[in-house]
C-alpha positions in Angstrom: 8.5 -23.6 4.3 6.9 -26.3 2.1 9.0 -28.5 0.2 8.3 -29.3 -3.3 10.5 -32.1 -4.9 12.3 -31.4 -8.3 13.5 -34.1 -10.3 17.2 -32.6 -10.0 16.8 -30.9 -6.6 14.3 -29.8 -3.9 12.8 -26.5 -4.3 11.5 -24.4 -1.2 8.0 -22.5 -1.5 6.5 -20.2 1.1 3.1 -20.0 1.9 2.7 -16.6 0.6 4.3 -18.1 -2.9 1.7 -21.2 -2.9 -1.2 -18.3 -2.4 0.2 -16.0 -5.1 0.6 -18.7 -7.5 -3.1 -19.6 -6.8 -4.3 -16.3 -7.5 -2.7 -16.1 -10.8 -4.1 -19.5 -11.5 -7.8 -18.1 -11.0 -7.0 -14.5 -12.1 -9.0 -11.6 -10.5 -10.9 -12.8 -7.2 -12.7 -11.7 -4.2 -11.2 -12.8 -0.9 -13.8 -15.5 -0.4 -13.1 -17.0 -4.0 -9.6 -17.0 -3.4 -10.1 -18.7 0.1 -12.0 -21.5 -1.4 -9.5 -21.8 -4.3 -7.2 -22.7 -1.5 -9.3 -25.1 0.4 -10.6 -22.8 3.3 -14.2 -22.3 4.2 -13.7 -18.7 5.4 -11.8 -15.8 3.8 -10.1 -14.8 7.4 -8.0 -17.7 7.1 -5.7 -16.2 4.6 -6.4 -12.5 5.4 -3.1 -11.9 7.1 -1.3 -13.6 4.2 -3.0 -11.3 1.9 -2.3 -8.1 3.7 1.6 -9.2 3.5 1.2 -9.6 0.0 -0.4 -6.2 -0.6 2.3 -4.8 1.6 5.2 -6.2 -0.4 3.4 -5.1 -3.6 2.7 -8.4 -5.2 -1.2 -8.0 -5.6 -3.4 -5.3 -6.9 -6.3 -4.4 -4.8 -9.1 -3.2 -7.0 -12.0 -1.5 -5.2 -15.7 -2.1 -6.4 -17.9 1.1 -5.6 -20.9 -0.8 -5.6 -22.3 -4.4 -4.9 -21.9 -6.9 -2.4 -18.2 -7.4 -3.0 -16.0 -4.6 -2.1 -12.6 -5.6 -2.9 -11.1 -8.1 -5.9 -7.4 -9.1 -5.8 -5.1 -9.5 -8.9 -1.4 -10.9 -9.1 0.9 -8.5 -10.6 
């Protein structure tokens, strides 16, 4: 867990919550764009977190039939 200080008390945020907040900030994005927004060079660094968020139902996966990018992700 990562501590984020508030004025009155401490708020704890998990890594999944931080990734989800970043996705909400950038809107619909591919895994590569989302990873770059999280300051990673490769999308495989957050792929496990993305799978966990998908299982929990916190993100929506949008499949793209054509084109280079096959999936887009969007926060619910």
